[in-house]
PyMOL Python script that loads the backbone (N, CA, C, O; Angstrom):
from pymol import cmd

cmd.read_pdbstr("""\
ATOM      1  N   MET A   1     114.253  74.769 202.386  1.00  0.00           N
ATOM      2  CA  MET A   1     114.302  74.215 203.721  1.00  0.00           C
ATOM      3  C   MET A   1     114.945  72.832 203.641  1.00  0.00           C
ATOM      4  O   MET A   1     114.623  72.027 202.767  1.00  0.00           O
ATOM      5  N   GLU A   2     115.837  72.583 204.550  1.00  0.00           N
ATOM      6  CA  GLU A   2     116.461  71.272 204.645  1.00  0.00           C
ATOM      7  C   GLU A   2     115.831  70.516 205.810  1.00  0.00           C
ATOM      8  O   GLU A   2     115.566  71.092 206.865  1.00  0.00           O
ATOM      9  N   ILE A   3     115.595  69.238 205.612  1.00  0.00           N
ATOM     10  CA  ILE A   3     114.996  68.390 206.643  1.00  0.00           C
ATOM     11  C   ILE A   3     115.897  67.181 206.855  1.00  0.00           C
ATOM     12  O   ILE A   3     116.288  66.503 205.905  1.00  0.00           O
ATOM     13  N   LYS A   4     116.217  66.928 208.115  1.00  0.00           N
ATOM     14  CA  LYS A   4     117.002  65.745 208.468  1.00  0.00           C
ATOM     15  C   LYS A   4     116.134  64.827 209.319  1.00  0.00           C
ATOM     16  O   LYS A   4     115.570  65.249 210.328  1.00  0.00           O
ATOM     17  N   ILE A   5     116.033  63.575 208.904  1.00  0.00           N
ATOM     18  CA  ILE A   5     115.312  62.591 209.708  1.00  0.00           C
ATOM     19  C   ILE A   5     116.283  62.058 210.758  1.00  0.00           C
ATOM     20  O   ILE A   5     117.296  61.441 210.430  1.00  0.00           O
ATOM     21  N   LEU A   6     115.956  62.306 212.015  1.00  0.00           N
ATOM     22  CA  LEU A   6     116.804  61.892 213.117  1.00  0.00           C
ATOM     23  C   LEU A   6     116.424  60.517 213.657  1.00  0.00           C
ATOM     24  O   LEU A   6     117.273  59.776 214.152  1.00  0.00           O
ATOM     25  N   GLU A   7     115.134  60.187 213.556  1.00  0.00           N
ATOM     26  CA  GLU A   7     114.636  58.898 214.050  1.00  0.00           C
ATOM     27  C   GLU A   7     113.389  58.530 213.262  1.00  0.00           C
ATOM     28  O   GLU A   7     112.520  59.371 213.033  1.00  0.00           O
ATOM     29  N   ASP A   8     113.305  57.280 212.852  1.00  0.00           N
ATOM     30  CA  ASP A   8     112.122  56.790 212.140  1.00  0.00           C
ATOM     31  C   ASP A   8     111.947  55.316 212.469  1.00  0.00           C
ATOM     32  O   ASP A   8     112.633  54.454 211.920  1.00  0.00           O
ATOM     33  N   THR A   9     111.013  55.042 213.381  1.00  0.00           N
ATOM     34  CA  THR A   9     110.743  53.655 213.758  1.00  0.00           C
ATOM     35  C   THR A   9     109.411  53.171 213.207  1.00  0.00           C
ATOM     36  O   THR A   9     108.961  52.072 213.531  1.00  0.00           O
ATOM     37  N   GLY A  10     108.789  53.980 212.387  1.00  0.00           N
ATOM     38  CA  GLY A  10     107.449  53.655 211.883  1.00  0.00           C
ATOM     39  C   GLY A  10     106.400  54.395 212.678  1.00  0.00           C
ATOM     40  O   GLY A  10     105.687  55.247 212.149  1.00  0.00           O
ATOM     41  N   SER A  11     106.311  54.065 213.950  1.00  0.00           N
ATOM     42  CA  SER A  11     105.304  54.730 214.779  1.00  0.00           C
ATOM     43  C   SER A  11     105.845  56.014 215.423  1.00  0.00           C
ATOM     44  O   SER A  11     105.074  56.796 215.979  1.00  0.00           O
ATOM     45  N   ARG A  12     107.159  56.234 215.350  1.00  0.00           N
ATOM     46  CA  ARG A  12     107.773  57.426 215.935  1.00  0.00           C
ATOM     47  C   ARG A  12     108.701  58.065 214.903  1.00  0.00           C
ATOM     48  O   ARG A  12     109.483  57.387 214.236  1.00  0.00           O
ATOM     49  N   LEU A  13     108.590  59.388 214.792  1.00  0.00           N
ATOM     50  CA  LEU A  13     109.388  60.130 213.823  1.00  0.00           C
ATOM     51  C   LEU A  13     109.925  61.391 214.475  1.00  0.00           C
ATOM     52  O   LEU A  13     109.177  62.128 215.118  1.00  0.00           O
ATOM     53  N   LYS A  14     111.220  61.642 214.313  1.00  0.00           N
ATOM     54  CA  LYS A  14     111.845  62.882 214.765  1.00  0.00           C
ATOM     55  C   LYS A  14     112.552  63.491 213.568  1.00  0.00           C
ATOM     56  O   LYS A  14     113.397  62.848 212.945  1.00  0.00           O
ATOM     57  N   VAL A  15     112.207  64.727 213.249  1.00  0.00           N
ATOM     58  CA  VAL A  15     112.832  65.410 212.126  1.00  0.00           C
ATOM     59  C   VAL A  15     113.363  66.766 212.576  1.00  0.00           C
ATOM     60  O   VAL A  15     112.725  67.482 213.348  1.00  0.00           O
ATOM     61  N   GLU A  16     114.541  67.095 212.076  1.00  0.00           N
ATOM     62  CA  GLU A  16     115.133  68.399 212.341  1.00  0.00           C
ATOM     63  C   GLU A  16     114.823  69.287 211.145  1.00  0.00           C
ATOM     64  O   GLU A  16     115.092  68.921 210.001  1.00  0.00           O
ATOM     65  N   LEU A  17     114.259  70.451 211.416  1.00  0.00           N
ATOM     66  CA  LEU A  17     113.893  71.390 210.365  1.00  0.00           C
ATOM     67  C   LEU A  17     114.928  72.522 210.370  1.00  0.00           C
ATOM     68  O   LEU A  17     114.867  73.434 211.194  1.00  0.00           O
ATOM     69  N   ILE A  18     115.864  72.442 209.445  1.00  0.00           N
ATOM     70  CA  ILE A  18     116.982  73.375 209.403  1.00  0.00           C
ATOM     71  C   ILE A  18     116.472  74.778 209.067  1.00  0.00           C
ATOM     72  O   ILE A  18     115.803  74.994 208.056  1.00  0.00           O
ATOM     73  N   GLY A  19     116.809  75.719 209.943  1.00  0.00           N
ATOM     74  CA  GLY A  19     116.447  77.118 209.707  1.00  0.00           C
ATOM     75  C   GLY A  19     115.015  77.468 210.085  1.00  0.00           C
ATOM     76  O   GLY A  19     114.581  78.596 209.853  1.00  0.00           O
ATOM     77  N   LYS A  20     114.283  76.542 210.653  1.00  0.00           N
ATOM     78  CA  LYS A  20     112.888  76.805 211.028  1.00  0.00           C
ATOM     79  C   LYS A  20     112.767  76.869 212.540  1.00  0.00           C
ATOM     80  O   LYS A  20     113.515  76.220 213.270  1.00  0.00           O
ATOM     81  N   THR A  21     111.807  77.667 212.993  1.00  0.00           N
ATOM     82  CA  THR A  21     111.614  77.838 214.430  1.00  0.00           C
ATOM     83  C   THR A  21     110.147  77.600 214.772  1.00  0.00           C
ATOM     84  O   THR A  21     109.515  76.694 214.229  1.00  0.00           O
ATOM     85  N   HIS A  22     109.622  78.401 215.656  1.00  0.00           N
ATOM     86  CA  HIS A  22     108.286  78.184 216.202  1.00  0.00           C
ATOM     87  C   HIS A  22     107.156  78.243 215.165  1.00  0.00           C
ATOM     88  O   HIS A  22     106.208  77.463 215.254  1.00  0.00           O
ATOM     89  N   THR A  23     107.237  79.137 214.203  1.00  0.00           N
ATOM     90  CA  THR A  23     106.108  79.380 213.309  1.00  0.00           C
ATOM     91  C   THR A  23     105.634  78.111 212.618  1.00  0.00           C
ATOM     92  O   THR A  23     104.460  77.756 212.723  1.00  0.00           O
ATOM     93  N   LEU A  24     106.507  77.435 211.929  1.00  0.00           N
ATOM     94  CA  LEU A  24     106.123  76.227 211.195  1.00  0.00           C
ATOM     95  C   LEU A  24     105.820  75.071 212.147  1.00  0.00           C
ATOM     96  O   LEU A  24     104.819  74.374 211.982  1.00  0.00           O
ATOM     97  N   CYS A  25     106.673  74.874 213.129  1.00  0.00           N
ATOM     98  CA  CYS A  25     106.509  73.733 214.045  1.00  0.00           C
ATOM     99  C   CYS A  25     105.251  73.847 214.887  1.00  0.00           C
ATOM    100  O   CYS A  25     104.600  72.841 215.168  1.00  0.00           O
ATOM    101  N   ASN A  26     104.907  75.040 215.286  1.00  0.00           N
ATOM    102  CA  ASN A  26     103.718  75.236 216.107  1.00  0.00           C
ATOM    103  C   ASN A  26     102.463  74.821 215.348  1.00  0.00           C
ATOM    104  O   ASN A  26     101.628  74.091 215.883  1.00  0.00           O
ATOM    105  N   ILE A  27     102.324  75.274 214.121  1.00  0.00           N
ATOM    106  CA  ILE A  27     101.115  74.935 213.357  1.00  0.00           C
ATOM    107  C   ILE A  27     101.094  73.453 212.970  1.00  0.00           C
ATOM    108  O   ILE A  27     100.030  72.835 212.929  1.00  0.00           O
ATOM    109  N   LEU A  28     102.276  72.885 212.687  1.00  0.00           N
ATOM    110  CA  LEU A  28     102.320  71.454 212.372  1.00  0.00           C
ATOM    111  C   LEU A  28     101.924  70.613 213.576  1.00  0.00           C
ATOM    112  O   LEU A  28     101.113  69.695 213.458  1.00  0.00           O
ATOM    113  N   SER A  29     102.492  70.924 214.729  1.00  0.00           N
ATOM    114  CA  SER A  29     102.157  70.117 215.906  1.00  0.00           C
ATOM    115  C   SER A  29     100.687  70.280 216.290  1.00  0.00           C
ATOM    116  O   SER A  29     100.040  69.319 216.707  1.00  0.00           O
ATOM    117  N   LYS A  30     100.165  71.495 216.150  1.00  0.00           N
ATOM    118  CA  LYS A  30      98.748  71.709 216.457  1.00  0.00           C
ATOM    119  C   LYS A  30      97.858  70.894 215.519  1.00  0.00           C
ATOM    120  O   LYS A  30      96.893  70.273 215.966  1.00  0.00           O
ATOM    121  N   GLU A  31      98.171  70.893 214.242  1.00  0.00           N
ATOM    122  CA  GLU A  31      97.364  70.138 213.274  1.00  0.00           C
ATOM    123  C   GLU A  31      97.513  68.639 213.479  1.00  0.00           C
ATOM    124  O   GLU A  31      96.551  67.896 213.288  1.00  0.00           O
ATOM    125  N   LEU A  32      98.686  68.186 213.860  1.00  0.00           N
ATOM    126  CA  LEU A  32      98.883  66.761 214.125  1.00  0.00           C
ATOM    127  C   LEU A  32      97.950  66.263 215.222  1.00  0.00           C
ATOM    128  O   LEU A  32      97.494  65.121 215.178  1.00  0.00           O
ATOM    129  N   TRP A  33      97.662  67.118 216.213  1.00  0.00           N
ATOM    130  CA  TRP A  33      96.787  66.705 217.317  1.00  0.00           C
ATOM    131  C   TRP A  33      95.349  66.453 216.865  1.00  0.00           C
ATOM    132  O   TRP A  33      94.569  65.864 217.614  1.00  0.00           O
ATOM    133  N   SER A  34      94.982  66.885 215.665  1.00  0.00           N
ATOM    134  CA  SER A  34      93.626  66.594 215.183  1.00  0.00           C
ATOM    135  C   SER A  34      93.503  65.153 214.676  1.00  0.00           C
ATOM    136  O   SER A  34      92.400  64.698 214.373  1.00  0.00           O
ATOM    137  N   ASP A  35      94.605  64.449 214.585  1.00  0.00           N
ATOM    138  CA  ASP A  35      94.627  63.040 214.178  1.00  0.00           C
ATOM    139  C   ASP A  35      94.472  62.182 215.439  1.00  0.00           C
ATOM    140  O   ASP A  35      95.296  62.264 216.350  1.00  0.00           O
ATOM    141  N   SER A  36      93.441  61.376 215.490  1.00  0.00           N
ATOM    142  CA  SER A  36      93.162  60.586 216.701  1.00  0.00           C
ATOM    143  C   SER A  36      94.228  59.533 216.991  1.00  0.00           C
ATOM    144  O   SER A  36      94.296  59.030 218.113  1.00  0.00           O
ATOM    145  N   ASN A  37      95.058  59.191 216.015  1.00  0.00           N
ATOM    146  CA  ASN A  37      96.125  58.210 216.233  1.00  0.00           C
ATOM    147  C   ASN A  37      97.398  58.824 216.798  1.00  0.00           C
ATOM    148  O   ASN A  37      98.298  58.097 217.218  1.00  0.00           O
ATOM    149  N   VAL A  38      97.487  60.147 216.816  1.00  0.00           N
ATOM    150  CA  VAL A  38      98.691  60.819 217.304  1.00  0.00           C
ATOM    151  C   VAL A  38      98.669  60.840 218.832  1.00  0.00           C
ATOM    152  O   VAL A  38      97.707  61.301 219.445  1.00  0.00           O
ATOM    153  N   VAL A  39      99.753  60.330 219.437  1.00  0.00           N
ATOM    154  CA  VAL A  39      99.879  60.342 220.898  1.00  0.00           C
ATOM    155  C   VAL A  39     100.947  61.332 221.361  1.00  0.00           C
ATOM    156  O   VAL A  39     100.936  61.766 222.513  1.00  0.00           O
ATOM    157  N   ILE A  40     101.868  61.688 220.466  1.00  0.00           N
ATOM    158  CA  ILE A  40     102.865  62.723 220.747  1.00  0.00           C
ATOM    159  C   ILE A  40     103.004  63.586 219.500  1.00  0.00           C
ATOM    160  O   ILE A  40     103.189  63.078 218.394  1.00  0.00           O
ATOM    161  N   ALA A  41     102.913  64.887 219.693  1.00  0.00           N
ATOM    162  CA  ALA A  41     103.158  65.843 218.612  1.00  0.00           C
ATOM    163  C   ALA A  41     103.679  67.113 219.267  1.00  0.00           C
ATOM    164  O   ALA A  41     102.946  67.813 219.966  1.00  0.00           O
ATOM    165  N   GLY A  42     104.919  67.391 219.038  1.00  0.00           N
ATOM    166  CA  GLY A  42     105.509  68.579 219.626  1.00  0.00           C
ATOM    167  C   GLY A  42     106.884  68.819 219.049  1.00  0.00           C
ATOM    168  O   GLY A  42     107.366  68.062 218.207  1.00  0.00           O
ATOM    169  N   TYR A  43     107.504  69.879 219.514  1.00  0.00           N
ATOM    170  CA  TYR A  43     108.830  70.195 219.005  1.00  0.00           C
ATOM    171  C   TYR A  43     109.669  70.814 220.110  1.00  0.00           C
ATOM    172  O   TYR A  43     109.154  71.325 221.105  1.00  0.00           O
ATOM    173  N   THR A  44     110.962  70.750 219.905  1.00  0.00           N
ATOM    174  CA  THR A  44     111.897  71.402 220.809  1.00  0.00           C
ATOM    175  C   THR A  44     112.739  72.384 220.011  1.00  0.00           C
ATOM    176  O   THR A  44     113.025  72.177 218.832  1.00  0.00           O
ATOM    177  N   LEU A  45     113.122  73.444 220.680  1.00  0.00           N
ATOM    178  CA  LEU A  45     113.973  74.463 220.073  1.00  0.00           C
ATOM    179  C   LEU A  45     114.848  74.993 221.200  1.00  0.00           C
ATOM    180  O   LEU A  45     114.411  75.809 222.012  1.00  0.00           O
ATOM    181  N   GLU A  46     116.071  74.525 221.237  1.00  0.00           N
ATOM    182  CA  GLU A  46     116.935  74.891 222.351  1.00  0.00           C
ATOM    183  C   GLU A  46     117.189  76.393 222.418  1.00  0.00           C
ATOM    184  O   GLU A  46     117.161  76.983 223.498  1.00  0.00           O
ATOM    185  N   HIS A  47     117.438  77.014 221.259  1.00  0.00           N
ATOM    186  CA  HIS A  47     117.645  78.462 221.214  1.00  0.00           C
ATOM    187  C   HIS A  47     117.262  78.936 219.821  1.00  0.00           C
ATOM    188  O   HIS A  47     117.753  78.388 218.834  1.00  0.00           O
ATOM    189  N   PRO A  48     116.396  79.942 219.715  1.00  0.00           N
ATOM    190  CA  PRO A  48     115.862  80.335 218.406  1.00  0.00           C
ATOM    191  C   PRO A  48     116.890  80.894 217.429  1.00  0.00           C
ATOM    192  O   PRO A  48     116.644  80.884 216.223  1.00  0.00           O
ATOM    193  N   THR A  49     118.020  81.376 217.902  1.00  0.00           N
ATOM    194  CA  THR A  49     118.986  81.944 216.956  1.00  0.00           C
ATOM    195  C   THR A  49     120.170  81.030 216.661  1.00  0.00           C
ATOM    196  O   THR A  49     120.921  81.285 215.720  1.00  0.00           O
ATOM    197  N   VAL A  50     120.349  79.972 217.447  1.00  0.00           N
ATOM    198  CA  VAL A  50     121.510  79.111 217.210  1.00  0.00           C
ATOM    199  C   VAL A  50     121.167  77.631 217.069  1.00  0.00           C
ATOM    200  O   VAL A  50     122.074  76.807 216.954  1.00  0.00           O
ATOM    201  N   SER A  51     119.894  77.272 217.075  1.00  0.00           N
ATOM    202  CA  SER A  51     119.537  75.860 216.923  1.00  0.00           C
ATOM    203  C   SER A  51     118.356  75.723 215.971  1.00  0.00           C
ATOM    204  O   SER A  51     117.675  76.694 215.644  1.00  0.00           O
ATOM    205  N   ASN A  52     118.139  74.501 215.544  1.00  0.00           N
ATOM    206  CA  ASN A  52     117.021  74.188 214.655  1.00  0.00           C
ATOM    207  C   ASN A  52     115.932  73.479 215.443  1.00  0.00           C
ATOM    208  O   ASN A  52     116.198  72.841 216.462  1.00  0.00           O
ATOM    209  N   ALA A  53     114.719  73.598 214.964  1.00  0.00           N
ATOM    210  CA  ALA A  53     113.594  72.930 215.604  1.00  0.00           C
ATOM    211  C   ALA A  53     113.644  71.437 215.299  1.00  0.00           C
ATOM    212  O   ALA A  53     114.011  71.020 214.200  1.00  0.00           O
ATOM    213  N   VAL A  54     113.268  70.643 216.300  1.00  0.00           N
ATOM    214  CA  VAL A  54     113.154  69.190 216.130  1.00  0.00           C
ATOM    215  C   VAL A  54     111.712  68.814 216.439  1.00  0.00           C
ATOM    216  O   VAL A  54     111.245  68.956 217.569  1.00  0.00           O
ATOM    217  N   LEU A  55     111.022  68.334 215.421  1.00  0.00           N
ATOM    218  CA  LEU A  55     109.619  67.944 215.524  1.00  0.00           C
ATOM    219  C   LEU A  55     109.550  66.456 215.835  1.00  0.00           C
ATOM    220  O   LEU A  55     110.203  65.651 215.171  1.00  0.00           O
ATOM    221  N   THR A  56     108.754  66.083 216.852  1.00  0.00           N
ATOM    222  CA  THR A  56     108.595  64.688 217.246  1.00  0.00           C
ATOM    223  C   THR A  56     107.134  64.291 217.110  1.00  0.00           C
ATOM    224  O   THR A  56     106.236  64.991 217.577  1.00  0.00           O
ATOM    225  N   ILE A  57     106.918  63.160 216.465  1.00  0.00           N
ATOM    226  CA  ILE A  57     105.567  62.634 216.241  1.00  0.00           C
ATOM    227  C   ILE A  57     105.569  61.166 216.619  1.00  0.00           C
ATOM    228  O   ILE A  57     106.476  60.417 216.258  1.00  0.00           O
ATOM    229  N   GLU A  58     104.538  60.765 217.352  1.00  0.00           N
ATOM    230  CA  GLU A  58     104.362  59.342 217.651  1.00  0.00           C
ATOM    231  C   GLU A  58     102.886  59.012 217.493  1.00  0.00           C
ATOM    232  O   GLU A  58     102.016  59.775 217.915  1.00  0.00           O
ATOM    233  N   VAL A  59     102.616  57.869 216.882  1.00  0.00           N
ATOM    234  CA  VAL A  59     101.236  57.445 216.658  1.00  0.00           C
ATOM    235  C   VAL A  59     100.981  56.122 217.349  1.00  0.00           C
ATOM    236  O   VAL A  59     101.892  55.311 217.516  1.00  0.00           O
ATOM    237  N   SER A  60      99.732  55.907 217.750  1.00  0.00           N
ATOM    238  CA  SER A  60      99.354  54.652 218.411  1.00  0.00           C
ATOM    239  C   SER A  60      99.169  53.527 217.400  1.00  0.00           C
ATOM    240  O   SER A  60      99.401  52.359 217.710  1.00  0.00           O
ATOM    241  N   LYS A  61      98.753  53.884 216.197  1.00  0.00           N
ATOM    242  CA  LYS A  61      98.663  52.908 215.113  1.00  0.00           C
ATOM    243  C   LYS A  61      98.902  53.636 213.799  1.00  0.00           C
ATOM    244  O   LYS A  61      98.631  54.830 213.671  1.00  0.00           O
ATOM    245  N   GLY A  62      99.406  52.902 212.843  1.00  0.00           N
ATOM    246  CA  GLY A  62      99.737  53.511 211.560  1.00  0.00           C
ATOM    247  C   GLY A  62     101.186  53.958 211.519  1.00  0.00           C
ATOM    248  O   GLY A  62     102.031  53.459 212.262  1.00  0.00           O
ATOM    249  N   ASP A  63     101.453  54.900 210.644  1.00  0.00           N
ATOM    250  CA  ASP A  63     102.807  55.363 210.381  1.00  0.00           C
ATOM    251  C   ASP A  63     102.918  56.855 210.682  1.00  0.00           C
ATOM    252  O   ASP A  63     102.087  57.645 210.235  1.00  0.00           O
ATOM    253  N   ALA A  64     103.930  57.236 211.429  1.00  0.00           N
ATOM    254  CA  ALA A  64     104.107  58.636 211.815  1.00  0.00           C
ATOM    255  C   ALA A  64     104.343  59.533 210.598  1.00  0.00           C
ATOM    256  O   ALA A  64     103.883  60.674 210.572  1.00  0.00           O
ATOM    257  N   LYS A  65     105.054  59.023 209.592  1.00  0.00           N
ATOM    258  CA  LYS A  65     105.270  59.822 208.378  1.00  0.00           C
ATOM    259  C   LYS A  65     103.942  60.121 207.685  1.00  0.00           C
ATOM    260  O   LYS A  65     103.723  61.234 207.205  1.00  0.00           O
ATOM    261  N   LYS A  66     103.070  59.139 207.636  1.00  0.00           N
ATOM    262  CA  LYS A  66     101.757  59.350 207.016  1.00  0.00           C
ATOM    263  C   LYS A  66     100.940  60.367 207.813  1.00  0.00           C
ATOM    264  O   LYS A  66     100.207  61.168 207.232  1.00  0.00           O
ATOM    265  N   ALA A  67     101.064  60.336 209.129  1.00  0.00           N
ATOM    266  CA  ALA A  67     100.362  61.322 209.955  1.00  0.00           C
ATOM    267  C   ALA A  67     100.866  62.722 209.653  1.00  0.00           C
ATOM    268  O   ALA A  67     100.075  63.661 209.571  1.00  0.00           O
ATOM    269  N   LEU A  68     102.175  62.874 209.487  1.00  0.00           N
ATOM    270  CA  LEU A  68     102.739  64.184 209.158  1.00  0.00           C
ATOM    271  C   LEU A  68     102.291  64.652 207.782  1.00  0.00           C
ATOM    272  O   LEU A  68     101.921  65.813 207.612  1.00  0.00           O
ATOM    273  N   VAL A  69     102.322  63.766 206.807  1.00  0.00           N
ATOM    274  CA  VAL A  69     101.860  64.119 205.458  1.00  0.00           C
ATOM    275  C   VAL A  69     100.387  64.518 205.487  1.00  0.00           C
ATOM    276  O   VAL A  69      99.990  65.467 204.811  1.00  0.00           O
ATOM    277  N   GLY A  70      99.579  63.808 206.258  1.00  0.00           N
ATOM    278  CA  GLY A  70      98.158  64.153 206.382  1.00  0.00           C
ATOM    279  C   GLY A  70      97.969  65.534 206.981  1.00  0.00           C
ATOM    280  O   GLY A  70      97.123  66.301 206.520  1.00  0.00           O
ATOM    281  N   ALA A  71      98.745  65.858 208.002  1.00  0.00           N
ATOM    282  CA  ALA A  71      98.655  67.184 208.618  1.00  0.00           C
ATOM    283  C   ALA A  71      99.061  68.266 207.625  1.00  0.00           C
ATOM    284  O   ALA A  71      98.419  69.314 207.559  1.00  0.00           O
ATOM    285  N   ILE A  72     100.105  68.028 206.863  1.00  0.00           N
ATOM    286  CA  ILE A  72     100.562  68.995 205.850  1.00  0.00           C
ATOM    287  C   ILE A  72      99.485  69.177 204.790  1.00  0.00           C
ATOM    288  O   ILE A  72      99.212  70.305 204.380  1.00  0.00           O
ATOM    289  N   ASP A  73      98.875  68.096 204.343  1.00  0.00           N
ATOM    290  CA  ASP A  73      97.800  68.181 203.341  1.00  0.00           C
ATOM    291  C   ASP A  73      96.618  68.997 203.863  1.00  0.00           C
ATOM    292  O   ASP A  73      96.059  69.817 203.135  1.00  0.00           O
ATOM    293  N   ARG A  74      96.238  68.776 205.121  1.00  0.00           N
ATOM    294  CA  ARG A  74      95.117  69.537 205.692  1.00  0.00           C
ATOM    295  C   ARG A  74      95.455  71.024 205.800  1.00  0.00           C
ATOM    296  O   ARG A  74      94.613  71.879 205.525  1.00  0.00           O
ATOM    297  N   LEU A  75      96.678  71.323 206.197  1.00  0.00           N
ATOM    298  CA  LEU A  75      97.089  72.723 206.297  1.00  0.00           C
ATOM    299  C   LEU A  75      97.144  73.390 204.929  1.00  0.00           C
ATOM    300  O   LEU A  75      96.806  74.566 204.793  1.00  0.00           O
ATOM    301  N   GLU A  76      97.568  72.643 203.921  1.00  0.00           N
ATOM    302  CA  GLU A  76      97.594  73.169 202.563  1.00  0.00           C
ATOM    303  C   GLU A  76      96.177  73.538 202.107  1.00  0.00           C
ATOM    304  O   GLU A  76      95.966  74.587 201.500  1.00  0.00           O
ATOM    305  N   LYS A  77      95.225  72.675 202.404  1.00  0.00           N
ATOM    306  CA  LYS A  77      93.827  72.937 202.044  1.00  0.00           C
ATOM    307  C   LYS A  77      93.308  74.187 202.769  1.00  0.00           C
ATOM    308  O   LYS A  77      92.647  75.028 202.160  1.00  0.00           O
ATOM    309  N   ILE A  78      93.606  74.305 204.056  1.00  0.00           N
ATOM    310  CA  ILE A  78      93.183  75.476 204.833  1.00  0.00           C
ATOM    311  C   ILE A  78      93.799  76.749 204.260  1.00  0.00           C
ATOM    312  O   ILE A  78      93.117  77.767 204.138  1.00  0.00           O
ATOM    313  N   ASN A  79      95.082  76.698 203.908  1.00  0.00           N
ATOM    314  CA  ASN A  79      95.752  77.877 203.352  1.00  0.00           C
ATOM    315  C   ASN A  79      95.173  78.288 202.006  1.00  0.00           C
ATOM    316  O   ASN A  79      95.007  79.478 201.740  1.00  0.00           O
ATOM    317  N   LYS A  80      94.865  77.315 201.157  1.00  0.00           N
ATOM    318  CA  LYS A  80      94.265  77.627 199.857  1.00  0.00           C
ATOM    319  C   LYS A  80      92.894  78.272 200.030  1.00  0.00           C
ATOM    320  O   LYS A  80      92.557  79.225 199.328  1.00  0.00           O
ATOM    321  N   GLU A  81      92.106  77.749 200.965  1.00  0.00           N
ATOM    322  CA  GLU A  81      90.790  78.315 201.227  1.00  0.00           C
ATOM    323  C   GLU A  81      90.911  79.741 201.762  1.00  0.00           C
ATOM    324  O   GLU A  81      90.166  80.627 201.343  1.00  0.00           O
ATOM    325  N   PHE A  82      91.839  79.964 202.680  1.00  0.00           N
ATOM    326  CA  PHE A  82      92.057  81.301 203.236  1.00  0.00           C
ATOM    327  C   PHE A  82      92.477  82.272 202.147  1.00  0.00           C
ATOM    328  O   PHE A  82      91.966  83.390 202.085  1.00  0.00           O
ATOM    329  N   LEU A  83      93.405  81.858 201.283  1.00  0.00           N
ATOM    330  CA  LEU A  83      93.872  82.715 200.201  1.00  0.00           C
ATOM    331  C   LEU A  83      92.721  83.103 199.277  1.00  0.00           C
ATOM    332  O   LEU A  83      92.588  84.268 198.900  1.00  0.00           O
ATOM    333  N   SER A  84      91.902  82.141 198.918  1.00  0.00           N
ATOM    334  CA  SER A  84      90.756  82.401 198.031  1.00  0.00           C
ATOM    335  C   SER A  84      89.784  83.387 198.667  1.00  0.00           C
ATOM    336  O   SER A  84      89.337  84.329 198.014  1.00  0.00           O
ATOM    337  N   LYS A  85      89.453  83.172 199.949  1.00  0.00           N
ATOM    338  CA  LYS A  85      88.509  84.053 200.621  1.00  0.00           C
ATOM    339  C   LYS A  85      89.100  85.437 200.858  1.00  0.00           C
ATOM    340  O   LYS A  85      88.386  86.438 200.802  1.00  0.00           O
ATOM    341  N   PHE A  86      90.397  85.494 201.121  1.00  0.00           N
ATOM    342  CA  PHE A  86      91.022  86.793 201.323  1.00  0.00           C
ATOM    343  C   PHE A  86      91.046  87.592 200.034  1.00  0.00           C
ATOM    344  O   PHE A  86      90.769  88.791 200.046  1.00  0.00           O
ATOM    345  N   LYS A  87      91.374  86.945 198.913  1.00  0.00           N
ATOM    346  CA  LYS A  87      91.389  87.635 197.618  1.00  0.00           C
ATOM    347  C   LYS A  87      90.004  88.191 197.295  1.00  0.00           C
ATOM    348  O   LYS A  87      89.886  89.309 196.793  1.00  0.00           O
ATOM    349  N   ALA A  88      88.954  87.414 197.582  1.00  0.00           N
ATOM    350  CA  ALA A  88      87.592  87.864 197.331  1.00  0.00           C
ATOM    351  C   ALA A  88      87.226  89.052 198.231  1.00  0.00           C
ATOM    352  O   ALA A  88      86.575  89.997 197.786  1.00  0.00           O
ATOM    353  N   ALA A  89      87.642  88.998 199.473  1.00  0.00           N
ATOM    354  CA  ALA A  89      87.314  90.065 200.425  1.00  0.00           C
ATOM    355  C   ALA A  89      88.130  91.319 200.170  1.00  0.00           C
ATOM    356  O   ALA A  89      87.682  92.418 200.498  1.00  0.00           O
ATOM    357  N   ALA A  90      89.312  91.185 199.595  1.00  0.00           N
ATOM    358  CA  ALA A  90      90.218  92.334 199.416  1.00  0.00           C
ATOM    359  C   ALA A  90      89.961  93.089 198.124  1.00  0.00           C
ATOM    360  O   ALA A  90      90.669  94.054 197.838  1.00  0.00           O
ATOM    361  N   LYS A  91      88.984  92.690 197.342  1.00  0.00           N
ATOM    362  CA  LYS A  91      88.689  93.380 196.068  1.00  0.00           C
ATOM    363  C   LYS A  91      88.146  94.753 196.311  1.00  0.00           C
ATOM    364  O   LYS A  91      87.844  95.475 195.360  1.00  0.00           O
TER     365      LYS A  91
END
""", "prot")
cmd.dss("prot")
cmd.show_as("cartoon", "prot")
cmd.util.cbc("prot")
cmd.orient("prot")
C-alpha cells in the first residue's frame, strides 16, 4: 500500500491511501472516534474504481499522526484477539 501525506499541520492530517477504498478507511475512521481528542475523522472517495480514499483526521489537542497510530495499534490488538479466539473456536 502506498500512502501520500497531503496535509500535515500537527493537529490536522490528510492522507491518500493508494488503492484502498471503504474497507480500511471505514474501520480506521470508526476507531479514531474512540479517541476523545479527535474532532474530525472521516474519508472521501470520489469513485471506488477510479480514485483513492483520502482520510482526514483533526484533533483538538495533541498530534493527528499520533491519534492515527493509536487507532492502528488498537485495531491491531483487536485483530490479534479475534484471530486467537477464532483459531480456538475453529478446532
